[in-house]
C-alpha positions in Angstrom: 70.0 85.9 93.5 69.5 85.6 89.5 70.7 88.5 87.8 68.6 91.0 86.3 70.1 90.1 82.3 69.3 86.4 83.2 65.5 87.8 84.6 65.0 89.8 81.7 66.1 86.6 78.7 63.8 84.4 80.4 61.1 86.7 80.5 61.8 87.5 76.9 62.3 83.6 75.9 58.5 82.9 77.8 56.9 86.1 75.4 58.3 84.8 72.3 57.2 80.8 73.4 54.0 82.0 74.3 53.4 84.2 71.0 54.7 81.1 68.9 52.1 78.7 70.6 49.3 81.0 69.6 50.5 81.6 66.5 51.1 78.1 65.8 48.7 76.5 67.8 46.5 74.8 65.1 49.8 73.2 64.3 50.4 72.0 68.2 46.8 71.0 68.1 47.1 69.1 65.1 50.3 67.3 66.4 48.6 66.6 69.7 45.4 65.2 68.0 47.8 62.8 65.5 49.6 61.5 68.9 46.5 60.6 70.8 45.5 57.7 68.0 49.0 56.3 68.9 48.9 56.5 71.8 45.8 55.1 72.4 46.7 51.9 70.0 50.4 51.7 72.2 48.1 51.2 75.4 45.7 49.1 73.8 48.3 46.7 72.2 50.1 46.7 75.7 46.7 45.4 77.4 45.6 43.2 74.6 48.6 41.4 72.9 49.9 38.0 75.2 53.8 39.0 74.2 54.7 35.9 75.0 52.7 34.1 72.2 55.7 33.1 70.2 57.2 31.2 73.2 53.6 29.2 73.8 54.0 25.7 72.2 51.6 24.3 69.6 48.1 23.8 70.5 48.7 19.8 70.1 52.1 17.8 70.2 53.5 16.0 67.6 53.0 12.3 67.8 55.3 9.7 66.4 53.2 6.6 65.9 54.8 2.8 66.5 54.0 -0.3 65.2 53.5 -3.3 67.6 57.1 -3.9 67.5 57.9 -0.5 68.5 59.5 0.8 65.5 58.2 4.4 64.0 55.8 4.5 60.9 54.6 7.5 60.5 54.3 11.3 62.2 51.7 13.7 62.9 51.3 17.1 63.1 53.5 19.6 63.5 56.6 19.9 65.8 58.1 22.2 68.3 60.9 22.3 70.7 61.3 24.6 74.1 62.1 28.6 73.0 66.0 29.2 72.5 68.0 31.4 74.8 70.1 33.4 72.7 73.1 34.1 75.2 73.3 30.3 75.5 73.8 29.4 71.6 76.6 30.4 69.8 77.4 33.5 68.9 77.1 32.7 64.7 73.8 30.9 65.2 71.9 34.3 65.7 74.1 35.9 63.5 73.6 33.6 60.5 69.7 35.0 60.9 70.4 38.5 61.2 72.7 38.6 58.6 70.8 37.7 56.0 67.3 38.8 57.4 67.8 41.7 59.0 71.7 42.9 58.9 70.4 46.5 61.0 68.4 44.6 63.7 70.5 45.7 66.7 70.2 49.2 65.1 66.4 50.2 64.2 63.5 50.3 66.2 61.4 47.5 64.6 61.2 49.4 61.6 64.2 49.9 59.2 63.7 52.9 57.1 66.9 52.8 55.5 66.7 48.8 54.5 62.9 49.9 53.0 64.5 52.6 51.1 67.1 50.5 49.7 64.7 47.8 49.1 62.6 50.0 46.7 65.1 51.5 44.8 66.5 47.7 44.1 63.0 46.7 43.6 62.1 49.9 41.2 65.4 48.8 39.0 64.3 45.2 38.5 60.7 46.0 38.1 60.1 43.6 40.3 60.5 42.6 44.2 63.7 41.5 44.4 64.1 42.5 48.3 61.8 43.0 51.3 61.8 45.6 53.8 60.8 43.7 56.9 62.2 43.4 59.5 62.7 40.5 61.9 60.8 42.5 64.7 57.8 42.9 62.0 57.9 39.4 60.6 57.2 38.3 64.2 54.7 40.9 64.6 53.1 39.4 61.1 53.8 35.4 62.5 52.4 35.7 66.1 49.9 37.9 65.9 48.4 38.5 62.4 46.8 36.6 59.8 48.2 36.2 56.5 46.9 38.5 54.2 49.1 41.0 52.1 46.9 44.3 52.1 48.2 47.8 53.2 45.9 47.4 56.7 48.2 44.6 57.6 51.0 46.4 56.9 50.1 49.0 59.2 49.1 46.9 62.1 52.8 44.8 61.4 54.1 48.1 62.0 52.7 49.6 64.9 53.1 45.6 66.8 56.6 45.8 65.8 57.2 49.6 67.4 55.3 47.7 70.5 57.3 44.8 71.0 60.5 46.7 70.6 59.3 49.3 73.3 58.4 46.0 75.6 61.4 43.7 74.8 65.1 43.6 74.6 67.0 42.6 71.1 67.7 39.6 72.6 64.0 38.6 73.4 62.7 39.4 70.3 65.2 37.5 68.6 64.7 34.9 71.3 61.2 34.8 70.0 61.7 35.2 66.2 64.0 31.7 66.2 61.4 29.9 68.6 58.6 30.2 66.4 59.3 30.8 62.6 58.7 28.0 60.2 61.4 25.7 58.9 59.4 23.5 56.5 58.2 19.7 56.6 55.7 20.7 59.5 59.0 22.0 62.0 58.4 25.2 63.9 61.5 26.9 65.9 65.2 26.5 66.1 65.3 24.0 68.6 63.3 21.8 66.3 64.8 22.6 63.0 68.0 21.7 64.6 66.7 18.2 65.9 64.9 17.5 62.8 67.4 18.0 60.1 70.9 17.8 61.9 69.7 15.4 65.1 71.2 17.6 67.3 70.4 20.7 70.1 70.3 24.3 68.6 73.3 25.1 70.9 75.3 22.1 68.9 74.7 23.5 65.6 77.9 24.3 63.2 78.7 27.4 61.5 77.5 25.8 58.1 74.5 24.0 59.8 73.2 27.4 60.9 73.8 28.9 57.9 71.7 26.3 56.0 69.0 26.9 58.4 68.8 30.6 58.1 68.7 30.3 54.4 65.8 28.0 54.8 63.8 31.1 56.3 62.8 32.5 52.5 61.2 29.7 51.3 61.3 26.8 53.7 59.6 24.1 51.1 61.8 24.6 47.9 64.7 25.0 49.9 63.9 22.1 52.3 67.8 20.5 52.8 66.1 16.9 52.2 64.4 17.4 48.9 66.5 20.0 47.4 69.8 19.9 48.6 71.6 21.3 45.9 69.3 24.2 46.3 69.5 24.6 49.9 73.1 24.5 49.8 73.2 27.0 47.7 71.4 29.4 50.1 73.6 28.3 52.7 76.8 29.8 50.7 74.4 32.7 50.0 74.3 33.4 53.8 78.0 32.6 54.7 79.0 35.1 52.4 76.6 37.6 54.3 77.7 36.3 57.9 81.5 38.1 56.4 80.2 40.7 55.2 78.7 41.3 58.6 82.1 40.3 60.3 79.9 37.4 62.1 82.8 35.2 60.9 85.9 35.5 59.1 86.5 34.6 55.3 88.5 31.3 56.5 85.7 30.1 58.8 82.7 30.3 56.2 85.0 28.8 53.7 85.7 26.0 56.3 82.2 25.4 56.7 82.1 22.9 53.8 79.6 20.3 52.9 76.8 20.0 55.8 75.1 16.9 56.0 71.8 16.3 56.8 70.4 13.6 58.8 67.0 12.5 57.5 66.0 9.8 59.8 63.1 11.8 61.1 62.3 13.4 57.6 62.2 10.5 55.9 59.0 9.3 58.4 55.6 9.8 56.4 53.1 11.8 57.7 50.6 9.9 56.0 49.0 6.3 55.7 45.8 4.4 56.0 46.3 3.1 59.0 47.8 6.5 60.4 45.3 8.2 59.2 42.5 6.2 60.9 44.2 5.9 64.4 45.3 9.4 64.6 41.8 10.9 65.5 41.7 8.4 68.7 45.4 9.2 69.4 45.0 12.9 69.2 42.2 13.1 71.9 44.1 11.1 73.9 46.8 13.5 74.0 44.8 16.2 72.8 46.3 19.3 74.6 49.8 21.9 74.0 53.1 20.7 74.8 56.7 20.9 73.3 58.5 17.8 71.6 56.2 14.9 70.1 55.0 12.3 71.6 55.6 8.4 70.8 52.8 6.2 70.6 52.3 2.4 70.2 49.3 1.0 68.2 48.3 -2.1 67.3 49.9 -2.0 63.5 51.9 -5.1 62.6 54.1 -3.5 60.0 54.9 -7.2 59.1 51.4 -8.0 58.2 51.1 -4.5 56.8 54.0 -5.4 53.7 52.5 -8.5 53.5 49.2 -7.4 52.7 50.5 -4.0 50.2 52.4 -7.3 48.2 49.5 -9.3 48.0 47.6 -6.7 46.8 50.5 -5.5 44.6 50.5 -8.6 43.1 46.6 -9.7 42.5 46.0 -6.2 41.2 48.2 -6.6 38.3 45.1 -7.5 36.1 42.7 -6.4 37.7 41.9 -3.5 34.9 41.1 -5.7 32.6 38.2 -6.5 34.7 37.2 -2.6 35.5 38.5 -2.9 38.8 39.0 0.1 40.0 39.9 0.1 44.2 40.4 -2.3 46.6 40.8 -2.3 50.4 42.2 -4.6 52.7 41.7 -5.1 57.1 43.2 -7.5 58.7 42.6 -7.6 62.8 43.4 -10.0 65.7 39.8 -11.6 67.0 39.6 -9.7 69.8 39.5 -6.6 67.4 43.1 -5.0 67.0 43.4 -3.7 63.5 47.1 -5.0 62.1 46.8 -4.0 58.5 45.3 -1.7 56.6 44.9 -0.8 53.2 42.1 1.9 52.1 42.9 1.8 48.3 45.3 1.2 45.3 47.9 4.1 46.1 47.8 6.8 49.0 49.7 9.0 48.0 47.2 9.3 44.5 44.1 8.7 47.1 44.4 8.9 50.4 40.2 8.2 50.8 40.1 5.4 53.1 37.8 2.7 51.2 38.1 0.5 54.4 36.7 3.0 56.6 35.1 6.0 55.0 33.6 3.8 52.2 30.1 2.5 52.7 29.3 0.2 50.3 26.8 -2.7 50.1 28.0 -6.1 51.8 26.0 -8.4 49.4 26.0 -11.8 50.5 28.6 -11.5 53.1 25.4 -9.7 55.0 23.8 -13.3 55.0 25.6 -14.4 58.1 23.4 -12.2 60.1 20.2 -13.6 58.5 21.6 -17.2 59.3 22.5 -16.3 62.9 19.0 -15.4 63.0 17.4 -18.8 62.1 19.8 -20.4 64.4 18.5 -18.8 67.3 15.5 -19.1 66.0 16.2 -23.0 66.1 17.5 -24.0 62.2 20.7 -26.4 62.1 23.1 -26.2 59.1 21.0 -29.6 58.2 17.7 -28.1 57.9 16.5 -28.5 54.4 14.8 -25.2 52.8 12.4 -25.0 50.0 14.4 -23.7 46.5 10.9 -22.3 45.0 10.9 -18.9 43.8 9.2 -16.2 46.4 8.0 -13.0 46.7 7.9 -10.6 49.6 6.0 -7.6 49.9 6.4 -7.4 45.6 9.9 -8.3 45.9 11.3 -11.2 44.1 15.1 -12.2 44.8 16.9 -14.5 42.3 19.6 -16.5 42.1 23.0 -15.8 41.0 22.1 -18.2 38.0 18.1 -17.0 37.6 15.4 -18.8 38.3 14.0 -21.0 41.3 16.7 -23.9 42.4 16.2 -27.1 44.2 15.3 -28.1 48.0 18.8 -27.3 50.0 19.9 -27.3 53.6 21.6 -24.4 55.1 24.8 -25.3 55.0 24.7 -26.1 51.0 22.4 -22.6 50.7 24.9 -20.4 52.3 27.8 -22.1 50.9 26.7 -21.9 47.5 25.3 -18.5 48.3 21.5 -18.9 47.2 19.8 -15.9 47.1 16.4 -17.5 47.5 16.8 -19.3 50.1 18.3 -16.2 52.2 15.3 -14.3 51.5 12.9 -17.3 53.0 15.1 -17.2 56.0 15.0 -14.2 56.6 11.2 -14.0 56.1 11.0 -16.8 58.7 13.5 -15.5 61.1 11.8 -11.7 61.1 14.0 -8.3 59.9 13.6 -7.5 63.8 15.9 -10.9 64.8 18.2 -10.1 61.5 18.8 -6.9 62.6 19.5 -7.7 66.4 22.0 -10.1 65.2 23.9 -8.0 62.9 23.6 -5.2 66.1 25.0 -7.8 68.6 28.1 -9.0 66.0 28.9 -5.1 66.0 27.4 -3.8 63.2 26.2 -0.3 63.9 25.5 1.3 60.0 21.7 2.2 59.7 19.7 -1.0 59.0 16.1 -1.2 57.9 14.6 -4.2 59.5 10.8 -3.9 57.2 13.0 -4.2 54.2 13.5 -7.8 52.9 16.3 -7.1 50.6 18.2 -6.4 53.8 18.9 -10.5 53.5 20.6 -9.6 50.3 23.1 -7.3 52.1 21.7 -4.1 50.3 21.9 -2.0 53.6 25.5 -0.2 53.5 28.8 -0.7 56.3 31.9 -0.5 55.6 34.8 -3.1 55.8 35.9 -2.7 58.8 32.7 -2.6 60.6 31.9 -6.1 58.4 35.4 -7.4 59.5 34.8 -7.0 63.3 31.5 -8.8 62.7 33.4 -11.5 61.3 36.2 -11.1 64.2 33.1 -12.0 66.6 32.6 -15.0 65.1 35.9 -16.4 65.2 36.6 -14.9 69.2 33.2 -16.8 69.9 32.3 -13.2 71.7 30.0 -10.2 70.9 30.4 -7.6 69.6 33.9 -7.3 68.8 35.0 -3.5 68.0 37.6 -2.9 65.9 40.7 -0.8 67.9 44.2 0.7 67.1 45.8 1.5 70.2 47.0 -1.5 72.6 46.0 0.4 75.9 42.0 0.0 74.5 39.8 -1.4 77.2 37.6 -3.8 76.4 33.5 -3.1 75.9 31.8 -3.9 78.9 28.9 -5.2 77.1 31.3 -8.0 75.4 29.2 -11.2 76.3 29.6 -15.0 74.6 28.1 -15.8 71.0 25.7 -18.8 71.6 27.7 -22.1 71.4 25.0 -23.7 69.4 24.9 -20.5 67.0 28.6 -20.3 67.0 29.4 -23.9 66.1 26.6 -23.9 63.8 28.4 -20.4 61.7 31.6 -22.6 61.8 30.0 -25.1 60.6 28.1 -23.0 57.7 31.2 -20.8 56.8 33.7 -23.6 56.5 31.3 -24.8 54.0 32.0 -21.8 51.3 35.7 -22.2 51.5 35.7 -26.1 51.2 32.8 -26.2 48.6 31.1 -23.3 48.4 31.4 -19.9 46.1 35.1 -19.2 48.2 36.8 -22.5 47.0 39.7 -20.1 45.9 40.5 -19.2 49.2 41.3 -22.6 50.6 44.6 -23.2 52.3 46.4 -25.8 53.6 44.6 -25.6 57.2 40.9 -25.4 57.8 39.6 -21.8 56.9 36.0 -19.9 57.5 34.6 -16.8 55.5 32.0 -15.8 53.0 31.8 -14.3 49.9 29.9 -11.0 48.8 28.7 -9.8 45.5 26.5 -6.7 45.0 23.9 -6.1 42.1 25.9 -5.3 38.5 29.1 -6.3 39.9 29.6 -3.3 41.8 31.2 -4.2 45.0 32.7 -7.9 45.4 34.0 -9.2 48.7 35.4 -11.7 51.0 35.5 -11.6 54.9 37.0 -14.6 56.9 39.5 -16.0 59.1 42.2 -18.7 59.9 44.0 -19.2 63.0 43.9 -16.0 64.4 43.4 -13.6 61.6 40.7 -12.3 60.2 40.8 -10.4 57.3 38.5 -8.6 55.3 39.0 -7.7 51.3 36.8 -5.7 49.1 37.1 -4.2 45.1 35.1 -1.7 43.4 35.5 1.4 42.1 34.7 4.9 43.8 32.2 6.0 41.2 29.8 3.0 41.3 30.3 1.9 38.1 30.1 -2.2 37.6 32.8 -4.3 37.3 33.0 -6.5 34.8 31.4 -10.1 36.0 33.7 -10.0 39.1 32.6 -11.9 42.0 33.5 -11.9 46.0 34.9 -15.8 45.1 37.3 -14.5 42.7 39.8 -11.5 43.3 38.7 -10.9 47.0 39.2 -14.5 47.8 42.4 -14.9 45.7 43.9 -11.6 47.7 42.7 -13.0 51.3 43.8 -16.6 50.3 47.7 -14.9 49.2 47.8 -12.7 52.6 46.8 -15.5 54.7 49.5 -17.7 53.1 52.0 -15.5 53.8 51.0 -14.7 57.3 51.2 -18.4 58.1 54.6 -18.9 55.7 55.9 -15.6 58.1 54.6 -16.9 61.1 52.5 -14.2 61.5 49.5 -16.2 61.6 48.4 -18.9 64.3 48.3 -22.5 62.4 46.2 -24.2 65.3 42.8 -22.9 63.9 39.4 -22.8 65.7 38.5 -25.9 66.4 36.1 -28.2 64.1 31.9 -27.5 65.0 31.3 -29.1 67.7 27.0 -28.7 68.5 26.8 -27.7 72.1 23.2 -28.6 73.9 20.5 -26.3 72.4 18.3 -24.6 75.2 15.3 -26.7 75.9 12.3 -25.2 74.3 14.4 -24.9 70.8 15.8 -28.5 71.8 12.4 -30.3 72.1 11.2 -28.5 69.1 10.3 -30.6 66.1 12.3 -30.2 63.2 10.9 -29.2 59.5 10.4 -32.5 57.6 10.9 -32.3 53.6 7.8 -31.6 52.0 7.9 -33.8 48.4 7.8 -31.1 45.2 4.3 -32.9 44.0 2.8 -32.2 47.2 4.0 -28.7 47.4 2.6 -28.0 43.8 -0.7 -29.3 45.1 -1.5 -27.4 48.2 -0.1 -24.5 47.2 3.0 -24.9 49.4 
């Protein structure tokens, strides 16, 4: 039985408490009202936030691009390894981060009020922000769940999420998520990736000095990058070591013995960009799309040896280009089947990553005449056919030759070799715009073309150098269309068909004449070469596209603002760059010396073979009859 005095005491206490509640019911109501939103918010956080987000891989895996010799030449995308396990790490590794970032990590509830007060006092005395009051839990909340904005609202959200994380996870689980997701500069996320990136080892193998250097980077990953800023990174690492001594994570002797830390720059030295890398990356990314840890090594068709040859040739030949007001250059080199082995999209990638070989749509000028003459050959013409050279008007348009005025009658071969504009317009008129456009499409041109525009015969429709070089590769291969590609596993197009033998041989005849005796003489080599020059109105673009052996190369020079060059034509600087690339490639054994066979006319279709060839009409008779 309960003694009477106890009963009396309990009754008195109950009465007193009821009286207190009655007197202070407003305060109780206000407290419950204040706690209710907090409870609701915590429940909402628990049901809506993915607690393991920081452990997830990045949306897309990092790519290491390999050339056709298996050597890496570029890396793309951010790099992240699998999450670290705190208990598997040496004790000093996580201690390095807690010592410099959050000394009271194991003693606060996600928000360190003592640390916030200390930071406030230090910052007030210094009249600037010297210390931060955010805990590791708050940093995890900010990095994993919030947008990078600076506002009181965001700080409040950060604090609430930090409290929720502390309720749901152990301290080691929070620290694991933090270390596995923080940014270490150079596109590297997480301690596992950072250890491999900067030191070439697993995080479990890090030394005290290496752990201190990585912990020091968290404050400013770019400015404290040990590759680019070794002195700043070293000074910061010593500060971390002192903090580790202060928190008794290591002894003073261990800190002093940490000494100089050697950074392995094997991966860090790999460039993240380049004209070829920028072009191929979207294609590679689509093939390896999806989240994943680590990085994928992807083979490409790039031949780094030919790439260096292209870069050296351009550097040499562009030295005096400023005098001719030539600002930019682009080069594409590919095999006849379309595999791109070298690419240059400008004079300097760091200064201008815009890829003029792929992204710039420019007029090809007379280089487009390849398609005009192919249409004529399909219509029954031969390289020996004579064409009238008198001036012509087509729908109010009067084409003119480079030297002005009319000209003498010429064979198709000579007209193509000398890049005669009037005869090209006549050939276009005879073959028809629809046939010319069809010829361009068959060889692989996909840019917009207007078949009702006679100026198309002189290359006024815009295309890009990669596309144009691929069309010339179709002639080299004798197959069409040729679609440029940069991955070795590319499946050949199902619609590829042979280029008509008679047209193929005739085009070789025409293109060989350009180099031997025409506008492309500057491109002559020690073996048979084939190509075509191109120059646009007011010297805004100059091109040379051609092939020898088993390599097809296209060269363009001009200015990004379309300003005119000083009488720069395709047979000048572009042809010289082309020749130097081919000469070096032949010398290095990267270009085959057994070039395409000499033209040999295959039997033409019966309807074409039996057709009468046009006869030459004397000039005096043409004048009389207005022919």
